[in-house]
MARVEX-590383 format. One record per residue: residue in one letter; x, y, z of N, C-alpha, C in turn. Coordinates in steps of 0.02 Angstrom, whole numbers, padded with zeros to 5 digits, always signed. Atoms other than C-alpha are relative to their C-alpha. Layout:
AXYZXYZXYZ ...
//
This chain:
M+00042-00045-00036-05526-01594-07856-00026+00053-00049 F+00032-00049+00043-05648-01478-07944-00037+00050+00043 L+00031-00053-00038-05694-01312-07864-00027+00053-00048 T+00028-00053+00042-05810-01182-07941+00007+00067+00037 V-00007-00067-00028-05832-00998-07896-00042+00010+00063 D+00037-00020-00061-05895-00915-07735-00003-00055+00052 I-00005+00050-00053-05837-01051-07616+00037+00030+00058 Q-00034-00025-00060-05793-01005-07438+00025-00059+00041 L-00031+00052-00040-05671-01121-07350+00030+00034+00061 D-00028-00028-00061-05636-01077-07168+00068-00033+00014 D-00067+00025-00018-05470-01114-07082+00002-00075+00010 F-00016+00070-00012-05399-01290-07082-00051-00049-00028 V+00045+00046+00036-05526-01368-07202+00044-00046-00042 Y-00039+00049+00038-05458-01529-07279-00043-00029-00055 L+00035+00028+00058-05516-01574-07454+00043-00054-00031 N-00037+00057+00027-05464-01744-07519-00008-00002-00076 T+00000+00006+00073-05441-01801-07699-00069-00015-00029 A+00061+00014+00038-05581-01812-07828-00063+00028+00034 T+00056-00034-00033-05692-01692-07729-00028+00052-00047 I+00033-00051+00041-05820-01584-07820-00041+00044+00046 I+00037-00048-00042-05883-01427-07735-00028+00054-00046 S+00033-00048+00044-06010-01318-07826-00002+00070+00033 H-00002-00070-00022-06032-01129-07811-00048+00014+00058 N+00039-00024-00057-06104-01034-07662-00001-00050+00057 T-00006+00049-00054-06044-01167-07540+00046+00028+00054 K-00041-00022-00056-05975-01130-07367+00018-00062+00042 I-00023+00056-00041-05870-01256-07268+00035+00028+00061 G-00026-00025-00063-05833-01222-07085+00068-00028+00019 E-00068+00017-00020-05664-01234-06999+00005-00072+00027 Y-00019+00067-00022-05582-01402-06961-00044-00056-00030 S+00041+00052+00033-05702-01496-07078+00044-00041-00047 I-00037+00047+00042-05641-01647-07176-00048-00027-00053 I+00039+00026+00055-05708-01694-07348+00041-00056-00032 M-00036+00059+00025-05655-01870-07401-00005-00006-00077 P-00003+00006+00073-05619-01928-07581-00068-00015-00032 T+00058+00010+00044-05752-01933-07719-00065+00026+00028 T+00060-00032-00026-05873-01823-07623-00023+00055-00047 S+00029-00051+00043-05990-01711-07721-00048+00043+00041 I+00042-00046-00039-06068-01556-07641-00032+00049-00049 S+00035-00043+00048-06202-01462-07738-00001+00072+00022 T+00004-00072-00009-06236-01277-07750-00036+00019+00064 G+00034-00030-00057-06277-01179-07593+00002-00038+00065 A-00005+00037-00063-06229-01305-07459+00038+00041+00051 I-00035-00031-00056-06178-01237-07290+00018-00055+00048 I-00026+00054-00041-06069-01357-07194+00032+00031+00062 G-00023-00029-00063-06034-01321-07011+00072-00015+00016 K-00068+00010-00024-05875-01330-06909+00010-00072+00022 R-00020+00067-00023-05785-01495-06874-00045-00055-00028 V+00042+00050+00033-05892-01594-06998+00045-00048-00038 C-00036+00050+00039-05826-01757-07071-00048-00032-00049 I+00043+00028+00053-05901-01811-07237+00038-00058-00032 G-00033+00061+00022-05858-01990-07288+00006-00007-00076 N-00014+00015+00071-05799-02061-07455-00064-00008-00040 G+00054+00012+00047-05919-02050-07602-00067+00030+00019 T+00063-00031-00021-06050-01945-07513-00022+00050-00053 K+00028-00048+00047-06166-01843-07623-00051+00043+00036 I+00047-00047-00028-06253-01687-07561-00033+00033-00060 D+00033-00017+00062-06382-01656-07697-00042+00064+00001 M+00042-00059-00004-06481-01506-07634+00034+00052+00044 P-00026-00050-00047-06438-01340-07552-00026-00017+00070 M+00021+00018-00068-06440-01382-07367+00052+00023+00050 S-00045-00017-00055-06362-01344-07199+00016-00063+00039 I-00022+00056-00042-06260-01472-07103+00029+00030+00063 K-00019-00030-00064-06237-01430-06919+00070-00019+00021 D-00067+00012-00028-06073-01421-06824+00006-00071+00029 D-00017+00064-00032-05990-01584-06765-00039-00059-00028 T+00037+00054+00032-06085-01695-06888+00049-00048-00035 V-00038+00050+00037-06013-01857-06957-00048-00033-00049 I+00042+00030+00052-06085-01920-07122+00038-00060-00027 K-00037+00061+00019-06040-02099-07164+00007-00006-00076 A-00018+00009+00070-05967-02154-07330-00060-00024-00042 G+00050+00023+00047-06083-02173-07479-00069+00029+00011 T+00065-00029-00015-06225-02069-07407-00021+00048-00055 V+00028-00048+00046-06339-01973-07525-00049+00042+00039 L+00044-00046-00036-06418-01820-07445-00040+00041-00051 S+00041-00036+00047-06565-01747-07538-00053+00043+00034 K+00047-00042-00039-06667-01663-07398+00039+00029+00058 N-00033-00034-00055-06616-01540-07264-00017-00032+00067 
//
C-alpha cells in the first residue's frame, strides 16, 4: 500500500494490499478499495463505495455514494 500526503479517510474505510492513493484524495466512510487499485490526485470517493481489483482512477473526479466499480475499470472522465 502506498499513501501520499493530504489524504482523508473517513471511518471504517478498508484499503487492501498494493493500493496506491495520491494526495488530496478523500474516501468516504464504509468504502472498500480492493487490491492493486490506483487512485490519482484529487479524487473524492463517496460513502459505501466498492472499487474492484485493478481499477485505475486517472483524473481528479467525484464518485457518488453507494457506487460499485467493477474490477479492471479505468476511469478517466467524471
